Every structure is written in C-alpha cells, then in structure tokens.
C-alpha positions as CSV (number, residue, x, y, z in Angstrom):
1,M,0.0,0.0,0.0
2,K,2.8,2.4,0.9
3,T,4.5,1.5,-2.4
4,K,1.3,2.5,-4.3
5,K,1.1,5.9,-2.5
6,I,4.8,6.6,-3.2
7,L,4.3,5.8,-6.9
8,A,1.2,8.0,-7.0
9,L,3.1,10.9,-5.5
10,I,6.0,10.4,-7.9
11,L,3.6,10.4,-10.9
12,A,1.8,13.6,-9.6
13,L,5.1,15.4,-9.1
14,A,6.3,14.4,-12.6
15,L,3.0,15.6,-14.1
16,A,3.3,19.0,-12.3
17,L,6.9,19.5,-13.4
18,S,5.9,18.6,-17.0
19,L,3.0,21.2,-17.0
20,C,5.2,23.9,-15.6
21,A,7.8,23.2,-18.3
22,C,5.2,23.4,-21.0
23,G,3.9,26.7,-19.6
24,N,7.3,28.3,-19.6
25,S,8.0,27.1,-23.2
26,A,4.7,28.6,-24.3
27,Q,5.4,31.9,-22.6
28,N,8.9,32.0,-24.0
29,A,7.6,31.3,-27.5
30,A,5.0,34.0,-27.1
31,D,7.7,36.4,-25.9
32,N,10.0,35.5,-28.8
33,S,7.1,35.8,-31.3
34,G,6.2,39.3,-29.9
35,A,9.8,40.4,-30.2
36,S,10.1,39.1,-33.7
37,S,6.9,40.9,-34.7
38,A,8.2,44.1,-33.1
39,E,11.4,43.8,-35.0
40,A,9.7,43.1,-38.3
41,A,7.2,45.9,-38.1
42,P,8.4,48.7,-40.4
43,E,8.6,52.2,-39.1
44,A,5.9,54.6,-40.4
45,A,7.3,56.8,-43.2
46,P,7.5,60.4,-42.1
47,E,4.8,62.6,-43.7
48,A,6.1,64.9,-46.5
49,E,6.3,68.5,-45.5
50,K,3.5,70.7,-46.8
51,V,4.6,73.0,-49.6
52,E,2.8,75.9,-51.2
53,L,4.1,77.0,-54.6
54,I,3.1,80.3,-56.1
55,V,3.3,80.2,-59.9
56,F,3.1,83.4,-62.0
57,A,2.3,82.4,-65.6
58,A,1.2,84.1,-68.8
59,A,-2.6,84.3,-69.3
60,S,-2.2,82.1,-72.4
61,L,-1.2,79.2,-70.2
62,Q,-4.3,79.3,-68.0
63,E,-6.1,76.2,-69.3
64,T,-3.1,74.0,-69.7
65,L,-1.3,74.8,-66.5
66,T,-4.6,74.5,-64.5
67,E,-5.0,71.0,-65.9
68,L,-1.4,70.0,-65.3
69,G,-1.4,71.6,-61.8
70,N,-4.3,69.4,-60.8
71,K,-2.5,66.3,-62.1
72,Y,0.7,67.3,-60.2
73,M,-1.1,67.9,-56.9
74,E,-2.9,64.6,-57.2
75,A,0.5,62.8,-57.5
76,N,2.1,65.1,-54.9
77,K,-0.4,65.4,-52.0
78,N,2.0,67.6,-50.0
79,V,2.2,70.3,-52.7
80,S,-0.4,73.1,-53.1
81,L,-0.1,75.1,-56.3
82,V,-1.4,78.7,-56.4
83,F,-1.6,80.2,-59.9
84,N,-1.5,83.9,-60.9
85,F,-2.4,84.3,-64.6
86,D,-2.1,87.7,-66.3
87,S,-0.1,89.4,-68.9
88,S,3.6,88.8,-68.7
89,G,4.2,92.6,-68.3
90,T,1.9,92.8,-65.3
91,L,3.4,89.7,-63.7
92,K,6.9,91.1,-64.2
93,T,5.9,94.3,-62.4
94,Q,4.3,92.4,-59.5
95,I,7.5,90.4,-59.1
96,Q,9.6,93.5,-59.2
97,E,7.4,95.1,-56.6
98,G,8.0,92.2,-54.1
99,A,5.1,89.8,-54.7
100,D,5.5,86.3,-53.3
101,V,6.4,84.0,-56.1
102,D,8.2,80.8,-56.7
103,V,8.0,80.2,-60.5
104,F,7.6,82.6,-63.4
105,I,6.6,81.5,-66.9
106,S,6.5,84.4,-69.4
107,A,5.0,84.5,-72.9
108,G,8.0,86.6,-74.0
109,Q,11.8,86.8,-73.4
110,K,11.6,90.5,-72.7
111,Q,9.8,90.2,-69.4
112,M,12.1,87.5,-68.2
113,N,15.1,89.4,-69.4
114,Q,14.0,92.4,-67.4
115,L,14.2,90.3,-64.2
116,D,17.5,88.5,-65.1
117,I,20.8,90.0,-64.0
118,E,22.5,87.9,-66.7
119,A,20.5,89.4,-69.5
120,D,21.6,92.3,-71.7
121,P,21.7,95.5,-69.6
122,A,20.0,97.3,-72.5
123,V,16.9,95.2,-71.6
124,N,17.4,94.8,-67.9
125,T,17.9,98.5,-67.4
126,D,17.2,98.4,-63.7
127,S,19.8,95.6,-63.0
128,L,17.1,93.5,-61.5
129,D,18.2,90.1,-60.1
130,F,15.1,87.9,-59.6
131,V,16.0,84.8,-61.7
132,A,17.6,82.0,-59.7
133,A,20.9,81.1,-61.4
134,G,20.8,78.0,-63.5
135,T,17.1,77.5,-63.5
136,R,16.0,79.5,-66.6
137,F,15.2,77.6,-69.8
138,N,12.9,77.9,-72.8
139,I,9.9,75.6,-72.2
140,L,7.3,76.2,-75.1
141,E,6.8,77.7,-78.5
142,N,3.5,79.2,-79.6
143,K,2.2,80.8,-82.8
144,V,0.7,84.3,-83.3
145,A,-2.6,83.7,-85.0
146,L,-5.2,85.7,-86.8
147,A,-8.5,84.6,-85.3
148,V,-12.0,85.6,-86.5
149,P,-15.6,85.4,-85.2
150,D,-18.1,83.3,-87.1
151,G,-19.2,84.8,-90.4
152,S,-16.1,86.9,-90.9
153,S,-14.9,87.4,-94.5
154,I,-11.3,87.8,-93.4
155,A,-9.3,84.7,-94.5
156,S,-5.7,85.8,-94.1
157,Y,-3.3,88.5,-92.9
158,D,-3.4,89.9,-96.4
159,D,-7.2,90.4,-96.0
160,M,-6.6,92.0,-92.6
161,V,-4.1,94.5,-94.1
162,A,-6.5,95.4,-96.9
163,G,-9.4,96.0,-94.5
164,L,-7.3,98.1,-92.2
165,K,-6.0,100.2,-95.1
166,A,-9.5,100.7,-96.3
167,G,-10.7,101.5,-92.8
168,T,-13.5,98.9,-93.1
169,I,-12.6,96.6,-90.3
170,K,-11.7,96.7,-86.6
171,L,-8.7,94.7,-85.2
172,A,-8.3,93.6,-81.6
173,M,-4.8,93.5,-80.3
174,G,-2.9,93.5,-77.0
175,N,-1.5,96.6,-75.3
176,S,2.1,97.5,-75.9
177,D,3.2,96.1,-72.5
178,V,1.7,92.7,-73.3
179,P,3.8,90.2,-75.3
180,V,0.9,89.4,-77.8
181,G,0.6,93.2,-78.3
182,Q,4.3,93.5,-79.0
183,Y,4.2,90.7,-81.5
184,T,1.2,92.4,-83.2
185,Q,3.2,95.7,-83.4
186,K,5.9,93.8,-85.3
187,I,3.3,92.4,-87.7
188,L,1.8,95.8,-88.4
189,A,5.3,97.2,-89.0
190,Y,6.1,94.3,-91.3
191,F,3.1,95.3,-93.4
192,E,4.1,99.0,-93.1
193,L,0.9,99.9,-91.2
194,S,0.9,102.7,-88.7
195,E,-0.6,101.6,-85.4
196,E,-1.0,105.2,-84.3
197,E,-3.0,106.2,-87.4
198,L,-5.1,103.0,-87.3
199,A,-5.9,103.6,-83.6
200,A,-6.8,107.3,-84.3
201,A,-9.1,106.1,-87.1
202,G,-10.9,103.7,-84.7
203,C,-9.6,100.6,-86.5
204,I,-7.9,99.1,-83.4
205,S,-9.4,97.9,-80.1
206,Y,-7.0,97.0,-77.2
207,G,-6.9,94.4,-74.5
208,G,-4.9,94.2,-71.3
209,N,-3.9,90.6,-71.9
210,V,-4.5,87.9,-74.5
211,K,-7.6,86.7,-72.8
212,E,-9.2,90.1,-73.2
213,V,-8.3,90.2,-76.9
214,T,-9.7,86.7,-77.3
215,S,-13.0,87.7,-75.7
216,Q,-13.5,90.6,-78.1
217,V,-13.2,88.2,-81.0
218,S,-15.4,85.6,-79.3
219,E,-18.1,88.3,-78.8
220,A,-17.8,89.5,-82.4
221,A,-17.0,93.0,-81.0
222,V,-14.3,93.1,-83.7
223,D,-13.8,91.7,-87.2
224,C,-10.5,89.9,-86.2
225,G,-7.9,89.7,-83.5
226,I,-4.3,88.8,-83.2
227,I,-3.9,86.2,-80.4
228,Y,-2.0,83.0,-79.8
229,Q,-3.2,79.9,-81.6
230,T,-3.5,78.2,-78.2
231,D,-6.0,80.8,-77.0
232,A,-8.0,80.5,-80.2
233,F,-8.1,76.7,-79.7
234,S,-9.3,77.0,-76.1
235,A,-12.0,79.6,-77.0
236,G,-13.2,77.5,-80.1
237,L,-12.3,80.3,-82.5
238,T,-11.3,80.0,-86.1
239,V,-7.7,80.6,-87.0
240,V,-7.4,81.8,-90.6
241,D,-3.6,82.5,-90.6
242,T,-0.5,82.3,-88.5
243,A,2.4,84.7,-88.5
244,T,5.8,83.6,-89.9
245,K,9.1,84.1,-88.1
246,E,9.9,87.0,-90.5
247,M,6.7,88.8,-89.5
248,C,7.2,88.8,-85.7
249,G,9.9,86.5,-84.7
250,Q,9.4,83.3,-82.6
251,V,7.0,83.1,-79.7
252,I,9.1,81.5,-77.0
253,Y,8.1,81.0,-73.4
254,P,10.9,81.1,-70.9
255,A,10.5,79.6,-67.4
256,A,12.6,80.0,-64.2
257,V,12.6,79.7,-60.5
258,M,12.5,83.1,-58.8
259,K,15.2,84.0,-56.2
260,P,12.6,85.1,-53.6
261,S,11.1,81.5,-53.6
262,A,10.7,80.0,-50.2
263,N,10.8,76.5,-51.7
264,P,13.3,76.6,-54.6
265,D,13.8,72.8,-54.7
266,A,10.0,72.2,-54.9
267,A,9.7,74.9,-57.5
268,K,12.4,73.2,-59.6
269,A,10.7,69.9,-59.2
270,F,7.4,71.4,-60.6
271,L,9.3,72.8,-63.6
272,D,10.9,69.4,-64.2
273,Y,7.4,67.9,-64.3
274,L,6.3,70.4,-66.9
275,C,9.0,68.9,-69.2
276,T,7.7,65.3,-68.9
277,D,6.0,63.4,-71.6
278,E,2.7,63.7,-69.7
279,A,2.9,67.5,-69.6
280,D,4.1,67.6,-73.3
281,A,0.9,65.7,-74.4
282,V,-1.3,68.3,-72.6
283,F,0.5,71.3,-74.1
284,Q,0.4,69.8,-77.6
285,T,-3.4,69.3,-77.5
286,V,-3.9,73.1,-77.6
287,G,-1.2,73.9,-80.1
288,F,1.9,74.5,-78.0
289,T,5.2,73.0,-79.2
290,P,7.3,71.8,-76.2
291,I,11.0,72.8,-76.4
292,A,12.5,71.5,-73.2
C-alpha cells in the first residue's frame, strides 16, 4: 500500500513538473514571437512637409497649367499650387514690386530678361536680379494667330491688311506692354501699317492681356484679333492664318525659379514635371510646341 502511495506521489510530481515546463515554453515562444513581430514591423514613413508654390504664368497658359497643376497635386499630395495668370508685363511688375512668387513662366523673353541679372543690360535697365541662377530655360513655343468670329470674311493676314488700309474693319490687339501686343506691333510694322494712325481712325481695339483680346473676338466685337493659336483653340475660335518668323519672330516662353522663392527645390521639381511626356501631351493638345 505504501508502495502505491509513493508511486502516485512520484507520478503527480512528474506531471506537475511537465505542466510547468510546457507553460514556460509557451510563454517563451510568445515572448519571442512578440519580439520578432516588433522587430519586423516597419517604421511609419514620415509625412512629407506641406509646400505651397506660387506660380506666375502668362494668361495664355491658364487652361493647360490648371489641368497640369491638378495632375501634379494629385500625385504630390503635400504640394499646393497657387496660380496667378495675367499678362507677362503685369506679372513682371508684380514680381519687381515684391510679390511672393516661386515660379515665373513668361510669354516673351523681354519680361524674363527684365528680371534676369545675366540678361543684356540694355533690356534689364534696372539691373534686377530675380531669376535663380541655373534655373532658366525655354519651355514652349506658340504661334501668333489671326482669329475671326463666325461669319467673318477675313481669311488671311493679307485680308486684314487690306481691310485696315480701307478702314472697313476693326482689329483687336494687346497693349504695348503685353507680349501678344508686342508681336502684333511687329506684324503691323512688317506690313508697313501705322498703329497710331489706325488707332486714331478707330480701327484698333486694345486688350490688357491675350484673354481680353480673345474675348473681343469671341463676342464678335471686332472683325478679327491677333492672339496666340492656343487661346484660339481654347476659345473655339477659327484661326485663318499664323504669322511667320519673318513677320514677328518666334514666340518662345521662358520659365525659371525666382530668387525670392521660399521653396526653390520644390519649384524646380514642378518645372521638371512640366518637361515630362505627360505634360508635353497636354501642351500639344492646344497647339503648344514643347521645347525643353
């Protein structure tokens, strides 16, 4: 009887030791599993810093840059783009007077040159230094187009010239401080027409930027208007002729990061995006020719 009790005690003790060992193994396994999981868990990526970019761009870029800006912000959630569209002359003046700006895209070289310390002093007469070194480049080419409202009998620049000489038509053009106006002045000079005499005779109507000139044609307030072919496309206007290089030179759009930029790297990244195949495709749909 004693022998049975002793055996029973031995078996109970062995069972207790076995259960204790299993419990410790399970705990150790759980601890090791937890440690492995902690080591394997990747650290959360730091959230990208929020950036606001202020882009000054020629009015003729409004539709395309708005579209591209939305695409860029969709792919870069931390970037907020704020556009200021107006005539390049007005934008240049705003920059000169201290407006907050990161990027400037002009419809003419003159306005960019007036802000670039590396440009000809004969153009940059005030020795302004707003263009960040090494960031300026030519991004797009446009065409100067003769656009007409529906029902117009004007079919070419030659028709425009004949009508202006006869005093039977009214032409819409940009002011002299607007690039499209400056290109128009060259066209008038090419055809040996006096802008002053035509204006005095009531044959010219002016616009403060290319959008204002485009609106006059769209509303049939004039018989024809000289605008960019891209604006004519966006407004659904008929282009009956485009100016040659001999008539007014090339319409080249320079772009650059501005020295006052608070985010020059982000500004450069946005300009780089505007040179991608995706951006080129958008520019080409309205008639721009990408250069960069």
